C-alpha positions as CSV (number, residue, x, y, z in Angstrom):
1,M,-19.6,0.2,2.0
2,G,-17.3,-2.8,2.7
3,L,-13.6,-2.9,2.5
4,K,-12.0,-4.8,-0.4
5,R,-9.5,-7.4,0.3
6,C,-6.1,-7.4,-1.4
7,C,-5.8,-11.2,-1.1
8,K,-7.9,-14.1,0.0
9,D,-6.1,-14.8,3.3
10,T,-6.1,-11.2,4.5
11,P,-8.7,-10.1,7.0
12,A,-10.7,-7.1,5.8
13,K,-9.7,-4.9,8.7
14,T,-6.0,-5.1,7.7
15,A,-6.4,-4.9,3.9
16,R,-6.5,-1.1,3.8
17,M,-3.5,1.0,4.7
18,G,-3.8,4.5,6.0
19,P,-1.1,7.1,6.0
20,T,0.0,6.3,9.5
21,T,0.3,2.5,9.2
22,T,3.5,2.0,7.4
23,L,6.2,-0.7,7.9
24,S,9.9,-0.5,6.9
25,A,11.4,-3.4,5.1
26,A,13.3,-4.4,8.3
27,Q,10.1,-4.4,10.3
28,A,8.3,-6.5,7.7
29,I,11.1,-9.1,7.6
30,A,11.3,-9.2,11.4
31,A,7.5,-9.7,11.7
32,V,7.5,-12.8,9.5
33,P,8.8,-16.1,10.9
34,A,11.6,-17.8,8.9
35,N,9.9,-21.2,8.6
36,G,8.7,-20.9,4.9
37,T,5.0,-21.3,5.6
38,S,2.2,-20.1,3.4
39,A,1.2,-17.8,6.2
40,Q,4.6,-16.2,5.8
41,A,4.1,-15.8,2.0
42,A,0.6,-14.3,2.6
43,K,2.0,-11.8,5.1
44,V,4.8,-10.7,2.8
45,H,2.2,-10.4,0.0
46,R,-0.1,-8.2,2.2
47,V,2.8,-6.0,3.3
48,A,4.0,-5.5,-0.3
49,K,0.5,-4.6,-1.5
50,Q,0.1,-2.2,1.4
51,F,3.4,-0.5,0.6
52,E,2.5,-0.2,-3.0
53,A,-0.9,1.3,-2.1
54,M,0.8,3.8,0.2
55,F,3.4,4.7,-2.5
56,M,0.7,5.3,-5.1
57,T,-1.4,7.4,-2.7
58,E,1.7,9.6,-2.0
59,M,2.4,10.0,-5.7
60,L,-1.2,11.1,-6.3
61,H,-1.1,13.5,-3.4
62,Q,2.1,15.1,-4.6
63,S,0.8,15.5,-8.1
64,H,-1.9,18.0,-7.1
65,G,0.3,20.8,-6.0
66,K,-1.1,24.3,-5.5
67,S,-3.9,25.3,-7.9
68,R,-3.8,28.7,-9.5
69,A,-7.4,28.4,-10.8
70,T,-9.7,31.3,-10.0
71,G,-13.4,31.9,-10.1
72,V,-15.7,28.9,-10.8
73,F,-12.7,26.6,-11.6
74,R,-11.0,26.9,-8.3
75,A,-11.3,24.0,-5.8
76,G,-13.9,24.5,-3.1
77,E,-13.6,23.8,0.6
78,G,-15.2,20.3,0.2
79,E,-12.9,19.3,-2.6
80,T,-9.8,20.5,-0.6
81,A,-11.0,18.6,2.5
82,M,-11.8,15.3,0.7
83,Q,-8.9,15.1,-1.8
84,P,-6.6,13.1,0.5
85,F,-9.4,10.5,0.9
86,M,-9.8,10.3,-2.9
87,D,-6.1,10.0,-3.3
88,Q,-6.1,7.0,-0.9
89,A,-9.0,5.3,-2.6
90,L,-7.3,5.7,-6.0
91,G,-4.0,4.5,-4.6
92,D,-5.6,1.4,-3.1
93,A,-7.5,0.7,-6.3
94,M,-4.4,1.0,-8.5
95,A,-2.4,-1.3,-6.2
96,S,-5.2,-3.9,-6.0
97,R,-5.3,-4.0,-9.8
98,G,-1.6,-4.7,-10.3
99,G,-0.3,-1.2,-9.8
100,T,3.2,-0.5,-11.0
101,G,4.7,-3.9,-10.2
102,L,6.3,-2.5,-7.1
103,A,4.6,-5.1,-4.8
104,Q,6.0,-8.0,-6.9
105,S,9.5,-6.6,-6.7
106,I,9.2,-6.1,-2.9
107,E,7.9,-9.7,-2.5
108,Q,10.9,-11.1,-4.5
109,V,13.4,-9.1,-2.4
110,L,11.8,-10.0,0.9
111,G,11.5,-13.6,-0.2
112,R,15.2,-13.8,-1.0
113,Q,16.1,-12.1,2.3
114,M,13.9,-14.5,4.3
115,A,15.3,-17.5,2.4
116,A,18.9,-16.3,3.2
117,R,17.9,-15.7,6.9
118,S,16.4,-19.2,7.2
119,G,19.4,-20.8,5.5
120,K,21.8,-19.6,8.2
């Protein structure tokens, strides 16, 4: 089972984002050089996609809540243990297929901030 890439220029090992690999907007801006290269745009795109995937994963995780089901309809131990992995897979899949548009908004904001930073 291979890892899917979120964009052509992204190595497969960094295309997926786990719950512990998050960046703040300030860290993302600081990590990108202010010289306007295509590598810079690819890095911003990757970070925005990763943030959207993490956001979608958290939304899915929070939507489950505590189940009140009993008997045969209750969640088993396997389902309870594997649910976070399913949430992450679904969050990654939603973000890679366009998601909510959050990644595009993040790219626009970071792009404007980097342009302002490089113009100084």
